[in-house]
N, C-alpha and C positions, 0 to 999 in steps of 0.2 A: 492560571498559567499552567495547570496540572493537569485540568478537566483539556484546555484545550490545545493540549499536548499530546493527550489522551484519544484525545475527539481526529482530530490529523490525521494522529495513525493507523488508526480505524477504517478511517473511510482510506488509504494506500492500501494497508493489508488484503480490505473485501472491495477492492477493485482491482484486482491481483486474479484473475482469470486462469493465470498456473497457479496459481498456488489455491485455488477452489478449487479447482479441478481436483488434484493429486492428494489436498487433508480432506474434502468428502466426494467427491464425482465418483473418483477410481471403487472407493471403499465400500459406496453405495450398488455401483456394477459389481465387485466381483460377489458383494453380498448376497447381489440381485441371482448371479450365477450359482454360487454356493447352497442358494435356496429350493431351484430349479430342481438341479444336480440328485439334492440327498431324497425331497420332496418326489423323486421319480423316482431313487433307489426302495424308498418303505411301499411306493405301492407297483413298485413291484415283487411285495415282501405280501403283503394281503393279503390273507386265506391259502397263503401255502399251512400245510399236511402239519402236525409235528415232526421229527426230522429222529425219523433213527440214526441214535449210534449208543455204543458202547461206553462201558467206566471199568477199568480196569484196576487194581491195584495191586501194587508194587510194593508196596507195605506201607501194612495200619500201623497208624501215627495219629495227634490230634487232625494234624492237617487233613487227611485223608478223610478223617471222618467230618470235614464240615464241609470238602468236596464233594464227599460221596451226599451227606444231605443237604446242597444246599440243587444238586442234579434232583436227588428220588422228592424233592419239593416240587422244579421244573417241570420233573414231568408231574406231578399233581394238578399242578396250573394245566399242562394240555399241550405246551412248549417241546417238551421232548419223549420220545418213546425209549429206555433204556431195552436193550428187547434180550442182552447177556453179561454179565460180569467174569466168561472166560480169557482167555488170553486167545489161546489159539484156536476157540471158534469165528473170538471177537477177530481177524487178523480174516478169517474164510472169507466171514461172510462180507468184511471187508472188499475184500480183494475182487467179488462178486457183485461191487455194489446191490449191498443189500442193507448196508447202512453207513449216513454219512460218515460215519468219521468215528475216534477210539480218544479218549480219554486218556489217558494215565494221569496215573497215583504217585509219586512214593514223599519224597521231600517239597518235591513242588510241579505244579498240574503240566502239561502237556500236551497236543492233537498231531492226535496222526488220520492225512487225510487220503483219498486210492487217483481225489480229482480234486481243479478246485473249479469252482461252484459258487452259485448265489448260500444255501444251507454251508457251505465249507465258510466261505464268511461268513455268517452271521456264528460260524461256533465260532468261530477264533477271535470276533469281535464279546461272546460271551464269554467264556476265559480271557477277555482282560478288561470286561466286570468283574468280574473274582475276585484279581487280579487286585482292580483299583479298592477293591472295597474289601475286597478279602479278612482286614480284622476290625472288621464290622460284625463281615458274618460267622469269624468263630467264634468271636465274643460271644454271640446271638447264640452259638452249638451253645457250650458252658453256658450260660449263666440264665440262658432264655432262649431254649430250644420250641416251645410254646410259639415262637413268635418268629421262625424261620418263614410262615410267607410268609409275612407285611417282608421284615427281609428279600425277599426274591421280588414283591412285587414292586417294593421303590428298587431295583436294583435291573429288574429285569421284564417293565408294566407293560404292559398291556398297548399304553404310547406307545412303544420303540418301537418294535418290529410289525405287527399281528396289523396295528389297526392306525390313529396317526399318531408322527413324534414329534415329538416334545425335548426339549430342552430342563427343564423346571427343576427344581431339588431333591433331588432323590435320581433321577432316570440319568443312569451310565452310558446317554448317547454312546459309539463312538465316533459325530460330526462334532459335538460341540466343544471342542477342540477348536475343530477351520475356527467357528460363533469367535472364535477367545481370544485365537489371533488375531482372527479381524478384527476384531476389538481395540486388538494392540497397535495393528501396522494405525489406525486410525489416530492416536495415539502420537504412535510417531509421527508420522507423519507431518506432526506439528512443527519438525524440523527445519522445514524448507520455512516458517514463519521465523524461525532465531538465523538459522542462516540467513535470510534478506535482510532484517533486524542489522545485523553486524556487518554487510558490505555496507546501507546506507546509516552508519554510523561512521563507520572509517574512513578519512577524506581523501584517502589515496587508493578506495574500491571506484567511487563514483560519482558524480553530482548530486546528487541530492545531500550525503555525504559532507561534503565540502560547504554549500548551504548551510547545510544543521550547524559544519562546529564552527562559523565566521560568523552565529547568532549567540546572543550572551545566555543565551541555557546554559547550565555545567552540563557537560556529559552524563554523570551518576545519571541527574534528573532522566535523562533524551532517556539515558538505555531503559529506565523503572518504567516508567511511560510505555515509550515499548514493548513490552515484556510482559505490561498488562491488559494491552491492545490481541497483542499476540493468546494470550490467555486466550482474554475475552472471542474472538470468535472462533479458536480453538475446539474451545468447551457449549461452544456451537452447531460446532462442525458432531464433534461428541454426542451431545443428543440427537441432531438430527438423525444422524446414522442409528444411534439405539434406539429409537422406537421406526424407524424406519423397519427396522430389522424385527422388531418383537412387534408392533403393530399391522405393518403392513402385509410382511411376511410371512406374520402371525408365529414366529418362532417362541416359542418362553423360555426367559432365561431368571424367572422366579421372580417376588414380588419385593426382595432388598432393594425398591431404589435409593433409597441411601446411600448406603455403602459400594453400592451400584456408580453410586455417579463422583462418591469420593473418591475408587479406585477411576472414575475414567480421570477423579479433576488433577489426583497427586502423575498417574501416565501421562499427563499432556503437558503439565509442570517436565515432566523429564524429557520430552522428549524436544522441549521449545528450549530446552540450556541444552540437550543439548547439543542442538543447531544452530547455538552459541556458540558453543564449544571449539565444531566442525571452523564455523566460521570467523573466529580468531586464528586457529591451530594451523588454518593451512594458509598460507600465499601464495595463493594464487588467485584464476580470474572464478567471475561468475562458476558461466557451465559446467568450471571443476567440482569447487565446490559442491553444484549442488547433484554433481555426476555420484561424490561421492556420497553424500548427503543418504542418494536415494539408494544406491549397492550397498551404504552399513544396510542402512534403515529396513530394507528386500532382505538382504544377508541373514540380521536380527531375525527376522521372524520366517526367514526359512528355519533358523536352530529349533525356532519353538513352534512349529505344523504346521504351520500356515501351506505352504504347498502338498509337502507331504503328513501326514497327523499323523504318525508314530515317529516320527525325528526327535520331538523333545523326547519320548521314551527311553530314545539309543540313547541318547545325552546323556540323558538317565543313568544311562547300566553303563556307559565309559567315563563317560567328560559327565559326574556331578558342577562341577564347578562349575561351571558353562554356565547351568539353567542361575545359581545363584545369582550369578550378577548382572547374567541380556537380561535389558532391559522388558525386551518383548514375550520372553520368555516369563515372564514376573507379574506382567500389568495379567498375561495367558493365567497364568496361575491364581490370580485376588479376582477373579472372573469365575474362576473353574470351584474356586471353595468359596464363596459366594451363594452360585448358584444350581450348583452340582450333590457338593458334598457338605456337613453337617456337622461344623468347627472352623473356631477360624483366627488359630493360629500360625492359617497359613497364607492366610488374608496379612496379620497385619505383619508375621515375617515381610511380604511380599509389600506391603505396602512401607514399611519400614527403611528399607533398600534402597524400596525408589530412590525415598527422599534423600536417601545419602548420595545414591550418582547423582541427587539432581544441585547438592549444595555442593556434589565438587564439581562439578562439569558448570554453575553458575560461578565459584570461586574462583576457576581458576579461568572463567572469561572475564570477568571484570576485575583480573588484579591482570588478565594482560592489556584489556581496554586503558584501562587509567594508565599506563605506563608508553603506551603510545604515542608520540610526540611530534610537528610538523613540523621541518624547516622552515617552508615559508606554500601559503595553499591559494 
């Protein structure tokens, strides 16, 4: 019985071209555009000479020493050319475009530029890389200054801007967040499967649901097998999208495939349960429910940095609680943790929070579905 229900539901979902397009085809198309655009940006930076910059210390402390050590090592690696540390001289050279920017250091790091361009964009990304990895850098300066070269190579390696782009572990490529937000969107678009399942189990919504409700099958049994079928399709979609980006597009995501698949599994569970939640909560037709699912998923992905890479950082700086409950941001954090940085605390927090959200969405959906009664069908 369970096998037949699961098999029929699986067929029902797979033949729905609209669902398959949004769940699989659209992320692949968007990922392809990401890969092409970002590779073109990287190609433009190949063979670029080292950037002439000034590093100005506005207040000597442990933080400023780590920043200077970081850029000094970058200079030794040939990425930058530090021409002066005097503020007045540096500002004059900046006005005359003899340097690309001035790095100001006090209790934080800031960049002063005279114009916008490729070099200035790279400098901004370098600073962002430092801020993201500053705990590692400062700890290295204190404990193992002889390891500074290795840290700089890990944070700003030759495969970042000067040669071939990669987002493997330890590489602070600013474009990586776009790919992680894309995976989040792929998982959360599983909500369309969840919403469709609710439409076809509620007798007041579709003819298919009417036929299923008059059958002797218990509603909760049907809900369980429907969820399993949706999870199966969505996991296949996720695996296809991931390996398309990894193998076909050549984007490196490290070798922690077990943790990556686990993050995808939990993210898909959250997305599908969210679709169930919207399906039972919103008392409207299929088109309106589809619109709400698509709009809310895209908004969550927007807040996680899918359209604007720095959006999640902006949210973190102003309303951090949003990043703690936004499923797209949590999925993105999970991938960032296992593909870029070395440490599992963020990954575990993201996975646990996603499981909690899944339980909340699922519990509300099941309770509301169980309470639904029909005078006649």
